[in-house]
C-alpha positions as CSV (number, residue, x, y, z in Angstrom):
1,M,-28.4,59.4,-188.0
2,K,-25.0,57.3,-188.7
3,L,-24.4,53.9,-187.2
4,K,-20.3,53.6,-185.6
5,D,-18.1,51.1,-186.0
6,K,-19.1,39.2,-180.3
7,E,-18.7,37.7,-182.6
8,L,-21.7,35.3,-183.4
9,K,-22.4,32.1,-185.1
10,I,-25.6,30.3,-185.5
11,L,-26.1,26.4,-186.3
12,I,-29.4,26.2,-188.3
13,K,-30.3,22.6,-187.7
14,E,-33.5,21.7,-189.6
15,L,-35.8,19.4,-187.6
16,F,-38.3,18.4,-190.4
17,R,-39.3,18.7,-194.5
18,T,-42.6,18.2,-196.2
19,R,-44.5,19.1,-199.2
20,T,-47.6,19.9,-200.0
21,T,-49.2,19.0,-202.9
22,Y,-51.4,22.4,-203.3
23,N,-49.7,25.1,-203.9
24,F,-50.1,28.4,-200.9
25,N,-48.7,32.1,-200.4
26,C,-48.7,32.4,-196.5
27,I,-48.5,30.3,-192.8
28,R,-48.8,31.2,-189.8
29,V,-47.3,29.2,-186.3
30,G,-50.1,29.2,-183.8
31,T,-52.6,28.3,-181.6
32,A,-56.4,28.9,-183.4
33,F,-60.1,28.4,-181.7
34,R,-60.6,26.0,-179.4
35,I,-56.7,23.2,-180.2
36,D,-54.7,23.0,-177.2
37,V,-51.9,21.8,-179.4
38,R,-49.8,24.1,-181.5
39,G,-51.1,24.3,-185.1
40,L,-49.8,24.5,-188.7
41,I,-52.0,27.7,-190.6
42,V,-51.3,27.1,-194.6
43,G,-54.0,29.0,-196.6
44,G,-53.9,28.5,-199.9
45,E,-54.0,29.6,-203.3
46,D,-57.4,27.1,-203.7
47,G,-58.5,29.1,-201.0
48,I,-58.6,26.9,-197.9
49,I,-57.1,27.2,-195.4
50,R,-55.4,23.9,-193.6
51,I,-53.9,23.3,-189.8
52,Y,-52.1,20.5,-189.3
53,D,-50.2,19.5,-185.5
54,S,-47.4,21.0,-185.4
55,S,-47.1,19.4,-182.0
56,S,-43.9,17.1,-182.8
57,N,-41.5,17.3,-185.0
58,I,-44.1,15.1,-187.9
59,I,-46.5,17.1,-189.8
60,P,-48.7,14.8,-190.7
61,A,-50.3,13.9,-194.1
62,K,-53.8,15.2,-193.8
63,P,-54.8,18.3,-191.9
64,K,-56.4,18.0,-188.5
65,I,-59.0,20.6,-189.5
66,L,-60.4,22.3,-193.4
67,L,-61.7,25.4,-193.5
68,E,-62.9,27.3,-197.0
69,T,-63.1,30.7,-197.0
70,K,-65.3,30.9,-199.9
71,G,-63.2,32.9,-201.9
72,G,-60.4,33.3,-204.4
73,P,-56.7,32.3,-203.0
74,I,-55.6,33.2,-199.4
75,Q,-52.9,36.1,-199.2
76,T,-52.4,36.6,-195.8
77,M,-54.1,35.9,-192.3
78,A,-53.8,36.6,-189.3
79,I,-54.0,35.0,-185.3
80,H,-56.1,36.8,-182.9
81,D,-58.6,36.8,-180.5
82,V,-60.5,39.9,-182.0
83,T,-63.9,39.1,-181.4
84,K,-63.6,37.4,-177.6
85,F,-66.5,35.0,-178.3
86,Y,-63.9,31.7,-177.7
87,D,-60.3,31.9,-178.0
88,N,-57.9,32.7,-181.6
89,D,-59.8,33.6,-184.1
90,L,-58.6,34.0,-187.7
91,V,-58.3,36.3,-190.3
92,T,-57.6,36.0,-194.0
93,G,-57.1,38.2,-196.8
94,D,-57.3,36.9,-200.6
95,S,-56.8,38.3,-204.3
96,V,-60.2,39.2,-204.8
97,G,-60.2,41.9,-201.5
98,M,-62.3,39.6,-199.7
99,M,-61.5,39.6,-195.2
100,T,-62.7,36.4,-193.5
101,I,-63.0,35.8,-190.4
102,F,-62.8,32.5,-188.3
103,C,-64.8,31.4,-184.9
104,N,-65.4,28.6,-183.5
105,Q,-63.8,27.3,-186.8
106,Q,-66.8,29.0,-188.6
107,I,-66.6,31.9,-190.7
108,L,-68.5,34.3,-188.3
109,C,-68.7,37.1,-190.8
110,R,-67.0,38.3,-194.5
111,H,-66.3,42.5,-195.3
112,R,-65.0,43.2,-199.4
113,V,-62.4,45.8,-198.7
114,A,-61.4,45.9,-201.5
115,K,-61.8,45.6,-205.8
116,D,-58.5,44.2,-205.5
117,S,-56.2,42.0,-203.9
118,I,-55.7,42.9,-199.6
119,R,-51.4,43.0,-199.9
120,C,-51.1,43.1,-195.7
121,L,-53.3,42.8,-193.3
122,L,-52.3,42.5,-189.9
123,V,-54.1,43.0,-186.1
124,H,-52.9,46.6,-183.9
125,K,-53.9,46.2,-180.4
126,D,-53.4,48.9,-178.3
127,P,-52.4,49.6,-174.7
128,L,-55.9,49.3,-172.8
129,G,-55.5,46.1,-175.0
130,S,-58.9,46.8,-177.9
131,C,-58.0,45.5,-180.8
132,C,-58.2,46.4,-184.9
133,I,-57.7,44.3,-188.5
134,V,-56.3,46.3,-190.6
135,A,-56.5,45.6,-193.8
136,S,-54.2,47.3,-197.5
137,D,-55.2,46.5,-200.7
138,E,-53.3,47.0,-204.2
139,S,-55.1,50.6,-204.4
140,G,-53.4,52.2,-201.8
141,Y,-55.9,52.4,-199.1
142,I,-55.6,51.4,-195.6
143,C,-58.5,50.2,-193.6
144,G,-59.3,50.3,-189.7
145,L,-62.1,46.5,-188.9
146,L,-63.9,45.0,-186.3
147,P,-65.7,42.5,-187.4
148,S,-69.0,44.1,-187.4
149,K,-67.7,47.1,-188.7
150,E,-65.3,49.2,-190.8
151,L,-63.6,51.7,-188.9
152,W,-62.1,53.8,-191.0
153,R,-60.5,54.0,-194.0
154,I,-56.9,56.1,-195.6
155,N,-56.4,56.9,-199.4
156,I,-52.3,57.8,-199.4
157,N,-53.0,58.2,-203.2
158,D,-55.5,61.9,-202.0
159,L,-52.3,62.7,-199.1
160,S,-51.8,66.8,-200.9
161,N,-47.6,66.8,-200.0
162,L,-47.4,62.7,-201.6
163,K,-49.0,63.4,-204.6
164,C,-47.8,61.2,-207.2
165,P,-48.6,62.0,-211.3
166,T,-46.7,59.3,-212.4
167,Q,-49.0,56.7,-210.9
168,K,-50.6,55.4,-208.3
169,M,-48.8,54.9,-204.7
170,V,-49.5,51.0,-203.2
171,I,-48.7,50.0,-199.4
172,T,-45.4,47.8,-200.1
173,C,-46.1,45.9,-196.0
174,M,-47.1,46.9,-192.9
175,L,-46.7,46.9,-188.7
176,S,-48.0,47.3,-185.8
177,T,-45.5,48.4,-182.9
178,E,-44.7,49.9,-179.9
179,L,-42.3,52.9,-180.1
180,V,-41.5,56.1,-177.3
181,T,-42.1,59.6,-178.2
182,P,-39.9,61.7,-177.1
183,T,-41.8,62.5,-174.0
184,G,-40.8,59.3,-173.2
185,E,-44.9,57.8,-173.5
186,K,-44.9,54.3,-175.4
187,C,-47.5,54.5,-177.7
188,C,-48.9,52.5,-180.4
189,Y,-48.5,53.1,-184.6
190,I,-49.1,51.4,-187.6
191,L,-46.3,52.4,-190.0
192,A,-46.8,51.7,-193.6
193,A,-44.4,51.8,-196.1
194,D,-45.5,51.9,-199.9
195,D,-43.0,52.5,-203.7
196,N,-42.6,55.7,-203.4
197,K,-40.0,56.0,-200.3
198,H,-42.9,56.6,-197.5
199,L,-42.7,55.7,-194.7
200,H,-45.8,56.6,-192.9
201,F,-46.8,56.7,-189.3
202,I,-50.9,55.4,-188.4
203,H,-52.2,57.1,-185.0
204,Q,-56.1,56.1,-184.0
205,G,-57.1,56.0,-188.1
206,D,-54.8,59.4,-188.9
207,I,-51.4,59.0,-190.0
208,V,-49.5,61.5,-188.1
209,M,-45.8,61.7,-189.6
210,T,-44.4,60.3,-192.8
211,L,-40.6,59.8,-193.8
212,S,-38.6,59.5,-196.8
213,T,-36.7,56.6,-197.3
214,P,-33.7,56.0,-198.4
215,E,-35.0,53.0,-200.5
216,V,-39.1,51.4,-201.1
217,I,-39.2,48.9,-197.9
218,S,-40.3,46.1,-198.7
219,A,-40.3,44.8,-195.4
220,M,-40.4,45.6,-191.0
221,C,-39.7,43.5,-188.1
222,S,-39.7,45.1,-184.7
223,G,-37.1,44.1,-182.3
224,H,-33.6,45.1,-180.2
225,F,-31.1,44.4,-183.6
226,I,-28.2,47.5,-183.0
227,D,-26.7,48.1,-179.8
228,V,-28.1,51.8,-179.0
229,D,-24.6,53.1,-178.7
230,K,-24.3,52.3,-181.8
231,L,-26.2,54.4,-183.3
232,D,-25.5,58.0,-183.7
233,I,-28.3,59.3,-181.9
234,V,-29.6,63.0,-182.5
235,T,-32.3,63.3,-179.6
236,E,-34.4,66.0,-179.2
237,P,-33.4,69.0,-175.9
238,G,-35.5,68.0,-173.7
239,S,-36.2,63.7,-174.1
240,I,-36.2,61.7,-172.0
241,K,-34.5,58.3,-172.3
242,V,-35.9,55.4,-172.7
243,P,-36.2,51.8,-173.8
244,S,-37.2,51.6,-177.2
245,S,-37.4,48.8,-179.8
246,Q,-36.2,49.3,-183.2
247,V,-37.6,48.4,-186.1
248,A,-36.0,46.4,-189.1
249,L,-36.5,47.7,-192.6
250,G,-35.5,45.7,-195.4
251,C,-35.7,46.9,-199.0
252,K,-36.5,46.2,-202.7
253,N,-32.4,46.4,-203.4
254,G,-31.7,44.1,-200.2
255,A,-30.6,47.3,-198.3
256,I,-31.5,47.0,-194.6
257,Y,-31.8,50.0,-191.9
258,I,-33.0,50.0,-187.8
259,L,-35.9,53.0,-187.5
260,H,-35.2,54.1,-184.3
261,N,-36.2,57.2,-181.9
262,F,-38.9,58.1,-185.3
263,T,-35.0,57.9,-187.4
264,I,-34.2,56.6,-190.0
265,T,-30.5,55.0,-190.2
266,E,-27.7,57.2,-193.2
267,E,-26.0,54.1,-193.4
268,E,-27.9,50.4,-193.9
269,I,-26.6,47.7,-191.5
270,C,-26.6,44.9,-193.7
271,N,-27.4,44.2,-197.1
272,S,-28.8,40.9,-198.7
273,K,-27.7,41.8,-202.2
274,Y,-30.9,40.4,-203.5
275,Y,-35.2,42.0,-203.4
276,I,-36.6,41.6,-199.4
277,T,-40.3,40.0,-198.8
278,N,-40.0,38.9,-195.4
279,M,-38.3,39.6,-192.3
280,L,-38.6,37.9,-187.8
281,S,-36.7,38.9,-184.9
282,H,-35.8,35.6,-183.2
283,P,-34.4,35.9,-179.4
284,T,-30.2,35.0,-178.6
285,S,-28.9,34.4,-174.6
286,N,-28.6,38.0,-174.6
287,P,-31.8,39.9,-174.0
288,N,-30.6,42.9,-175.0
289,I,-30.1,41.8,-178.9
290,D,-32.4,40.1,-181.1
291,M,-31.3,37.9,-184.0
292,L,-33.1,39.3,-187.5
293,L,-34.2,36.5,-189.8
294,C,-34.4,37.8,-193.7
295,A,-36.3,36.0,-196.5
296,G,-36.7,37.6,-200.3
297,H,-35.7,36.3,-203.7
298,F,-33.4,34.4,-202.7
299,N,-33.0,30.8,-202.3
300,A,-31.6,30.6,-198.7
301,L,-32.6,31.7,-194.8
302,H,-30.4,35.1,-194.2
303,V,-29.8,35.2,-190.2
304,Y,-28.5,38.8,-189.0
305,H,-26.6,39.6,-185.9
306,E,-25.8,43.5,-185.0
307,G,-25.7,44.0,-188.8
308,K,-22.8,40.6,-189.9
309,N,-24.0,37.8,-191.4
310,V,-24.4,35.0,-188.9
311,G,-25.8,32.3,-190.8
312,N,-27.3,31.5,-193.6
313,F,-29.3,28.0,-194.8
314,E,-30.0,26.3,-199.0
315,T,-33.6,26.9,-199.4
316,P,-35.4,24.6,-202.3
317,D,-36.2,28.3,-203.4
318,W,-37.5,31.5,-202.1
319,I,-39.1,31.7,-199.2
320,C,-42.4,33.1,-199.6
321,S,-43.4,32.8,-195.7
322,M,-42.1,32.1,-192.2
323,D,-43.0,32.3,-189.2
324,V,-41.4,31.4,-185.0
325,S,-43.1,29.2,-183.1
326,T,-42.2,29.8,-179.6
327,N,-42.9,26.6,-177.3
328,Q,-41.6,26.3,-173.4
329,N,-38.7,27.2,-173.9
330,S,-37.5,26.2,-177.3
331,S,-38.2,28.4,-180.1
332,E,-38.6,26.9,-184.2
333,V,-38.5,28.8,-187.5
334,I,-41.2,27.8,-189.7
335,V,-40.4,28.8,-193.7
336,G,-42.4,28.0,-196.8
337,C,-41.4,27.9,-200.4
338,L,-42.8,28.7,-203.5
339,D,-42.3,24.6,-204.8
340,K,-44.5,23.9,-202.0
341,S,-42.5,22.8,-199.4
342,I,-41.9,23.5,-195.7
343,L,-39.4,23.2,-193.1
344,A,-38.8,23.4,-189.3
345,L,-35.5,25.2,-188.3
346,T,-33.6,26.4,-185.1
347,L,-31.2,28.0,-184.5
348,A,-28.5,28.0,-182.0
349,E,-25.6,30.1,-181.1
350,T,-21.8,28.2,-181.1
């Protein structure tokens, strides 16, 4: 499908800026455990998780909670009630392949997921409310787990139709999202991209579909980024039209494509010109179209709306991690940079 050829501008305002005394790779914003306040959760390279009270626009110098994973540098984190014991739990993945689950501020369990670093980690939910933790490593393995056991494991290098004779394929990024099938049914999938230009669709522990991608995908997020009428979509005979979310696919060469109806746009919708590492969707005043936030190997946060660059914010270094915090009717974008700085930003339409 090809893109067919309301101007919007975004004013980005800085709420606060702080700098840690330690290196970190991952930040998340949310409420974990039985804490009533919104927390800024920082996963450090020293294997320690620090949770700060972020309910105000000033981040305190000392964390409210300090948790030790007893593992390597933290690479990725997820907040979700995976145990069903208390409120939200905290799941971490580190550089030595260890996944740690914290429940009520205590280590509930640890799983040796891989021999090397855990690259990606997410919580996958189905329409019935059940969930599992999904992690991938640097050897091409993807596994689904519960706190008590491993459910399934896939090695993309074992797929006979995708054998790469020169080197092993590695998962570059993953996303849990709900897609609409051609028959109109909503189904939850895990999307996993590899470094050999493939996008795998995983359902109930099996790869059910694989698409070739124009470039190596390095970041993904779901939302509604392009008006469907502007997409030249070829539908199958007998398919049912149901509102379906889109998936933005950010690539190593800076290009961004859209996945819609299990098809990837032939043309890029925009291009950051540099390696993309993080993407998020952000709501606008139009409930039908989201903004796309993009970060990578450049000192800025880029904001796109329907394929147009509508705002940029210069950062002190490359953004290594970012998250969106929603509080009542407002949203804040929290970004962490390689120089140990953390910034809170708000986006306003002009």
